Each structure stands twice: as C-alpha cells, then as structure tokens.
Residue frames as qw, qx, qy, qz and C-alpha x, y, z in Angstrom:
[[0.457, 0.283, -0.754, -0.378, 12.95, 22.69, 9.11],
 [0.443, -0.191, -0.872, 0.088, 12.12, 20.18, 11.84],
 [0.456, -0.519, 0.073, -0.719, 9.34, 20.71, 14.31],
 [0.511, -0.116, -0.811, 0.260, 9.41, 19.02, 17.63],
 [0.477, -0.706, -0.089, -0.516, 7.03, 19.66, 20.40],
 [0.354, 0.227, -0.740, 0.525, 8.72, 19.51, 23.71],
 [0.658, -0.618, -0.303, -0.305, 6.95, 18.43, 26.84],
 [0.180, -0.679, 0.579, -0.414, 8.42, 18.96, 30.19],
 [0.653, 0.041, -0.754, 0.049, 9.67, 15.61, 31.38],
 [0.683, -0.660, 0.014, -0.311, 8.46, 14.56, 34.75],
 [0.088, -0.668, 0.714, -0.190, 11.26, 13.74, 37.11],
 [0.449, -0.228, 0.851, -0.153, 12.22, 10.06, 37.13],
 [0.784, 0.413, 0.382, -0.263, 10.17, 9.15, 34.06],
 [0.456, -0.149, 0.662, 0.576, 11.71, 7.62, 30.96],
 [0.316, 0.333, -0.323, -0.827, 10.87, 8.85, 27.50],
 [0.683, 0.262, 0.621, -0.281, 7.81, 7.10, 26.10],
 [0.324, 0.068, 0.722, 0.607, 7.74, 5.72, 22.57],
 [0.269, 0.106, -0.224, -0.931, 5.66, 7.63, 20.07],
 [0.524, 0.276, 0.683, -0.428, 1.98, 6.75, 20.00],
 [0.550, 0.561, -0.246, -0.567, 1.87, 7.22, 16.22],
 [0.897, 0.046, 0.439, 0.019, 1.56, 3.84, 14.52],
 [0.140, -0.518, 0.643, 0.547, 4.28, 2.90, 12.03],
 [0.797, 0.418, 0.006, -0.436, 2.84, 2.02, 8.62],
 [0.818, -0.087, 0.514, 0.243, 4.07, -1.17, 6.95],
 [0.107, -0.396, 0.579, 0.704, 6.22, -1.06, 3.85],
 [0.650, 0.347, -0.102, -0.668, 4.12, -1.24, 0.67],
 [0.617, 0.316, -0.684, -0.226, 5.66, -4.53, -0.50],
 [0.363, 0.040, -0.871, 0.327, 5.81, -6.21, 2.91],
 [0.540, -0.580, -0.250, -0.557, 2.49, -6.41, 4.75],
 [0.149, 0.193, -0.765, 0.596, 2.81, -6.44, 8.53],
 [0.436, -0.481, -0.704, -0.289, -0.21, -8.09, 10.11],
 [0.472, -0.506, -0.563, 0.451, 0.34, -6.74, 13.64],
 [0.205, -0.264, -0.069, 0.940, 0.71, -3.06, 12.80],
 [0.311, 0.772, 0.514, -0.207, -2.20, -0.74, 12.05],
 [0.438, 0.332, 0.334, 0.766, -1.91, 1.50, 9.02],
 [0.035, -0.409, -0.234, 0.882, -2.18, 5.25, 9.55],
 [0.395, 0.673, 0.623, -0.055, -5.33, 6.64, 7.94],
 [0.140, 0.900, -0.044, -0.411, -3.70, 9.83, 6.67],
 [0.391, -0.322, 0.691, 0.516, -1.42, 7.90, 4.31],
 [0.503, 0.406, -0.329, -0.688, -2.17, 8.11, 0.57],
 [0.917, 0.114, 0.299, -0.236, -3.81, 5.06, -0.93],
 [0.191, -0.476, 0.773, 0.373, -1.34, 2.63, -2.45],
 [0.666, 0.262, -0.444, -0.539, -2.18, 0.72, -5.62],
 [0.914, -0.168, 0.298, -0.216, -3.19, -2.89, -5.17],
 [0.247, -0.498, 0.774, 0.303, -0.31, -5.30, -5.84],
 [0.634, 0.292, -0.531, -0.481, -0.51, -7.50, -8.91],
 [0.963, -0.166, -0.042, -0.210, -1.23, -11.19, -8.56],
 [0.791, 0.310, -0.379, 0.367, 2.47, -11.98, -9.03],
 [0.166, 0.474, -0.479, 0.720, 3.70, -9.61, -6.34],
 [0.686, -0.444, 0.115, -0.564, 0.90, -10.68, -3.97],
 [0.971, -0.063, -0.228, 0.042, 2.47, -14.15, -3.91],
 [0.538, -0.766, 0.285, 0.207, 5.80, -12.66, -2.91],
 [0.375, 0.757, -0.528, -0.083, 9.33, -12.89, -4.17],
 [0.988, -0.115, 0.026, 0.095, 10.93, -16.33, -4.43],
 [0.028, -0.871, 0.490, 0.008, 14.64, -16.43, -3.66],
 [0.938, 0.135, -0.226, 0.225, 17.42, -18.81, -4.60],
 [0.457, -0.870, 0.157, 0.102, 19.89, -18.10, -1.80],
 [0.186, 0.833, -0.516, -0.072, 23.63, -17.60, -2.20],
 [0.338, -0.430, 0.836, -0.043, 24.63, -21.06, -0.98],
 [0.760, 0.279, 0.556, -0.189, 22.43, -22.92, -3.51],
 [0.032, 0.362, -0.684, -0.633, 23.35, -24.23, -6.96],
 [0.694, 0.376, 0.471, -0.394, 20.65, -25.26, -9.42],
 [0.080, -0.228, 0.764, 0.598, 20.94, -27.15, -12.73],
 [0.195, 0.476, 0.847, 0.135, 17.97, -27.09, -15.09],
 [0.014, -0.421, -0.343, -0.840, 15.38, -24.74, -16.49],
 [0.020, -0.425, -0.621, 0.658, 13.24, -22.46, -14.32],
 [0.087, -0.312, -0.471, -0.821, 9.99, -21.02, -15.62],
 [0.143, -0.601, -0.723, 0.310, 6.96, -19.31, -14.18],
 [0.074, 0.778, 0.325, 0.533, 5.02, -16.05, -14.08],
 [0.531, -0.803, -0.225, 0.150, 6.15, -14.95, -10.62],
 [0.056, 0.921, -0.331, 0.196, 9.01, -12.90, -9.20],
 [0.946, -0.119, -0.114, 0.277, 12.42, -14.45, -8.56],
 [0.064, -0.910, 0.406, -0.063, 15.62, -13.25, -6.95],
 [0.948, 0.131, -0.192, 0.215, 18.75, -15.27, -7.64],
 [0.252, -0.871, 0.414, -0.083, 21.66, -14.99, -5.23],
 [0.750, -0.252, 0.594, 0.149, 22.99, -18.50, -5.94],
 [0.054, 0.432, -0.667, -0.605, 24.01, -20.03, -9.26],
 [0.776, 0.363, 0.397, -0.328, 21.92, -21.54, -12.04],
 [0.107, -0.285, 0.773, 0.557, 23.05, -23.59, -15.03],
 [0.210, 0.457, 0.850, 0.157, 20.06, -23.53, -17.34],
 [0.013, -0.430, -0.360, -0.828, 17.47, -21.24, -18.84],
 [0.045, -0.402, -0.619, 0.673, 15.37, -18.91, -16.69],
 [0.118, -0.373, -0.494, -0.777, 11.98, -17.58, -17.83],
 [0.197, -0.522, -0.693, 0.457, 9.96, -15.65, -15.24],
 [0.068, 0.896, 0.405, 0.167, 7.83, -12.52, -14.95],
 [0.059, -0.943, 0.228, -0.234, 10.27, -10.44, -12.91],
 [0.910, -0.041, -0.203, 0.358, 13.89, -11.35, -12.17],
 [0.150, -0.926, 0.320, -0.129, 16.54, -9.85, -9.93],
 [0.871, 0.147, -0.313, 0.348, 20.04, -11.31, -10.15],
 [0.499, -0.861, 0.043, 0.089, 21.78, -10.36, -6.89],
 [0.080, 0.856, -0.510, -0.032, 25.46, -9.46, -6.58],
 [0.377, -0.379, 0.845, -0.007, 26.32, -13.08, -5.71],
 [0.783, 0.361, 0.422, -0.280, 23.92, -14.48, -8.33],
 [0.028, -0.443, 0.717, 0.538, 25.14, -16.20, -11.50],
 [0.793, 0.380, 0.362, -0.311, 23.23, -17.63, -14.47],
 [0.131, -0.340, 0.769, 0.525, 24.72, -19.72, -17.27],
 [0.250, 0.407, 0.860, 0.179, 21.96, -19.92, -19.88],
 [0.018, -0.451, -0.418, -0.789, 19.25, -17.91, -21.57],
 [0.051, -0.371, -0.591, 0.714, 17.25, -15.42, -19.49],
 [0.114, -0.431, -0.518, -0.729, 13.80, -14.08, -20.32],
 [0.179, -0.531, -0.648, 0.516, 11.73, -11.79, -18.07],
 [0.106, 0.881, 0.379, 0.264, 9.42, -8.82, -18.41],
 [0.152, -0.937, 0.237, -0.209, 11.53, -6.90, -15.87],
 [0.907, -0.004, -0.203, 0.368, 15.16, -7.83, -15.30],
 [0.165, -0.931, 0.286, -0.154, 17.60, -6.21, -12.89],
 [0.904, 0.142, -0.263, 0.306, 21.15, -7.57, -13.02],
 [0.314, -0.883, 0.330, -0.115, 23.62, -6.98, -10.19],
 [0.719, -0.361, 0.578, 0.135, 25.47, -10.27, -10.63],
 [0.085, -0.413, 0.751, 0.508, 26.62, -12.39, -13.57],
 [0.797, 0.397, 0.350, -0.293, 24.81, -13.70, -16.67],
 [0.107, -0.382, 0.752, 0.526, 26.49, -15.67, -19.44],
 [0.272, 0.377, 0.868, 0.175, 23.89, -16.17, -22.16],
 [0.021, -0.406, -0.444, -0.799, 21.23, -14.37, -24.15],
 [0.009, 0.362, 0.580, -0.730, 18.98, -11.92, -22.29],
 [0.099, -0.423, -0.586, -0.684, 15.45, -11.01, -23.40],
 [0.154, -0.526, -0.657, 0.518, 13.11, -8.64, -21.59],
 [0.106, 0.874, 0.392, 0.267, 10.84, -5.64, -21.81],
 [0.129, -0.935, 0.209, -0.256, 12.83, -3.64, -19.28],
 [0.890, -0.024, -0.232, 0.391, 16.46, -4.58, -18.58],
 [0.171, -0.942, 0.223, -0.182, 18.69, -2.80, -16.05],
 [0.818, 0.121, -0.345, 0.445, 22.39, -3.52, -15.61],
 [0.445, -0.895, 0.019, 0.012, 23.50, -2.13, -12.26],
 [0.125, 0.864, -0.486, 0.040, 27.16, -1.09, -11.76],
 [0.453, -0.439, 0.773, -0.065, 28.15, -4.54, -10.39],
 [0.871, 0.327, 0.257, -0.263, 26.61, -6.44, -13.34],
 [0.157, -0.423, 0.781, 0.431, 28.54, -8.74, -15.69],
 [0.770, 0.420, 0.356, -0.322, 26.67, -9.80, -18.83],
 [0.115, -0.390, 0.756, 0.513, 28.27, -11.82, -21.63],
 [0.297, 0.372, 0.865, 0.159, 25.62, -12.35, -24.30],
 [0.018, -0.331, -0.427, -0.841, 23.17, -10.58, -26.55],
 [0.103, 0.382, 0.598, -0.697, 20.45, -8.42, -25.02],
 [0.087, -0.412, -0.620, -0.662, 17.04, -7.98, -26.66],
 [0.141, -0.494, -0.619, 0.594, 14.94, -5.39, -24.84],
 [0.104, 0.850, 0.424, 0.296, 12.39, -2.63, -25.28],
 [0.163, -0.938, 0.173, -0.251, 14.16, -0.53, -22.63],
 [0.853, 0.007, -0.284, 0.438, 17.79, -0.95, -21.59],
 [0.222, -0.934, 0.187, -0.206, 19.67, 0.85, -18.82],
 [0.850, 0.080, -0.291, 0.431, 23.39, 0.30, -18.18],
 [0.410, -0.907, 0.038, 0.090, 25.01, 1.92, -15.14],
 [0.291, 0.788, -0.514, 0.175, 28.62, 3.11, -15.17],
 [0.299, -0.497, 0.781, -0.230, 30.86, 0.24, -14.11],
 [0.862, 0.133, 0.413, -0.262, 28.66, -2.55, -15.48],
 [0.166, -0.364, 0.792, 0.461, 30.39, -5.00, -17.85],
 [0.747, 0.446, 0.346, -0.352, 28.58, -5.96, -21.02],
 [0.107, -0.367, 0.765, 0.519, 29.90, -8.00, -23.96],
 [0.371, 0.375, 0.845, 0.082, 27.50, -8.73, -26.81],
 [0.006, 0.285, 0.464, 0.839, 24.95, -7.15, -29.12],
 [0.220, 0.360, 0.541, -0.728, 21.92, -5.09, -28.23],
 [0.047, -0.320, -0.731, -0.601, 18.74, -5.54, -30.22],
 [0.271, 0.111, 0.358, -0.887, 15.88, -3.19, -29.49],
 [0.004, 0.385, 0.898, 0.212, 12.57, -4.96, -29.70],
 [0.279, -0.106, -0.005, -0.954, 9.38, -3.02, -30.07],
 [0.484, 0.211, 0.691, -0.494, 5.96, -3.83, -28.81],
 [0.211, 0.213, 0.833, 0.466, 4.08, -5.65, -31.47],
 [0.334, 0.216, -0.002, -0.917, 1.67, -3.34, -33.23],
 [0.721, 0.323, 0.514, -0.335, -1.62, -4.70, -34.47],
 [0.522, 0.069, 0.683, 0.506, -1.17, -6.44, -37.79],
 [0.225, 0.458, -0.166, -0.843, -1.62, -4.04, -40.67],
 [0.776, 0.445, 0.329, -0.302, -4.05, -4.87, -43.45],
 [0.192, -0.370, 0.730, 0.541, -2.35, -6.71, -46.26],
 [0.688, 0.352, -0.125, -0.623, -4.28, -7.07, -49.50],
 [0.883, 0.009, 0.469, -0.012, -4.80, -10.62, -50.68],
 [0.120, -0.514, 0.653, 0.544, -2.20, -11.70, -53.16],
 [0.710, 0.368, -0.313, -0.513, -3.03, -12.97, -56.61],
 [0.969, -0.071, 0.227, -0.061, -3.09, -16.69, -57.10],
 [0.396, -0.547, 0.606, 0.421, 0.36, -18.07, -57.85],
 [0.597, 0.567, -0.363, -0.436, 1.15, -18.52, -61.53],
 [0.984, -0.016, 0.179, 0.020, 1.66, -22.10, -62.67],
 [0.461, -0.545, 0.534, 0.452, 5.24, -23.09, -63.28],
 [0.504, 0.596, -0.389, -0.489, 6.30, -22.95, -66.93],
 [0.986, 0.116, 0.100, -0.068, 6.36, -26.27, -68.75],
 [0.555, -0.516, 0.505, 0.412, 9.83, -27.77, -68.99],
 [0.434, 0.664, -0.410, -0.450, 11.52, -27.40, -72.35],
 [0.987, 0.147, -0.020, -0.059, 12.01, -30.58, -74.36],
 [0.646, -0.538, 0.431, 0.330, 15.33, -32.26, -73.88],
 [0.350, 0.719, -0.473, -0.370, 17.91, -31.93, -76.62],
 [0.989, 0.115, 0.093, -0.011, 18.72, -35.05, -78.62],
 [0.275, -0.689, 0.611, 0.277, 22.28, -36.25, -78.75],
 [0.894, 0.433, -0.037, -0.107, 23.35, -37.88, -82.01],
 [0.655, -0.466, 0.487, 0.342, 26.50, -39.93, -82.14],
 [0.462, 0.765, -0.271, -0.357, 28.32, -38.93, -85.32],
 [0.142, -0.482, 0.852, 0.148, 30.74, -41.86, -85.21],
 [0.528, 0.167, 0.826, -0.107, 28.05, -44.41, -85.85],
 [0.576, 0.705, 0.177, -0.375, 26.92, -42.73, -89.08]]
C-alpha cells in the first residue's frame, strides 16, 4: 500500500528533509513555496475569494448592518442585518437580525430570518427564524425553530398576452327620494 525507497544511511548523518516541494493550499497562496508541476490545474478563484475571507473575531461585538459582495466569517456577535456573498457563522458566532447570503454555513447562533441560495446548518447550529433557500442541509444535532420556504431560481418571464382595456365603471344609480308623509 505504501512505497518507500530506503537508502542506506551513512554513519553519523541525520535524515534529510524531502526535496519534493510542498504545494500551497488552493485557498491560501504561499508566496515562498514553489508549486509542483505534476499537480492538476486548479480553477481560478473568483474575484470575491481572491480578496480573501474577512473575519469578525470571537472577542468583538458589532451593532449595525453589514453588507458587501465578499466572504465573511463571524466568530463574534452582531446585532443587525448581514448581507454578503458568502457567510460562515463560526461556533462562537451569533447574529441577531436578518441574514442574506448566496452561500451560508451556520455553526453558531442566528436569531432572525435567513435567506440564501445554499444554506447549511452544521450540528452545532442554532437558528430561530424562517429560512428561505434554494438548497437546505440540516445536520443531526442542529437546532432549528421556524418555517422553511423553498425559493426557486427565477425563470425567464413567460409571455403574457396583453389584456383588454379595462371596462368603464357603471354609472351610479340615481338616489332614491325620501318623502315625509307627516307633512302631507
């Protein structure tokens, strides 16, 4: 199963590190390391992932709305709405407000409405609010209280024939006359 070429060690010499370069992780470029040429080509990162992942660390609290097209990981707490391209709520992360993201992975706590194309609730997740998503995944152990609405990608608008001109409103009927019989 494993192949290892053994070389006789010369007396008194220490083992040398491998001469094979270590390729960088696909998401984390390492400027000092050369990439092995026999590795398969990796797709080019999108503009959002090329900028990197922004992080709100565990010891930070934020009040207000956050919006943008980039990637965000929340390990601290937010009181306000969050609208980003890709969102990861860490195990220590907490959001009180509406959340909207194309991709959303929840490991922490969200109290509020959730909207996304792809929503994943990991086993440590706590979500109290409605979820609207194209794709939803809930791991065993995740807590979820609310409604699930499945949204679909918007199809091109179908042809609707023009409607006839609206009919004019009917003329009001004449008012009835009231005659006082006592005065006659």
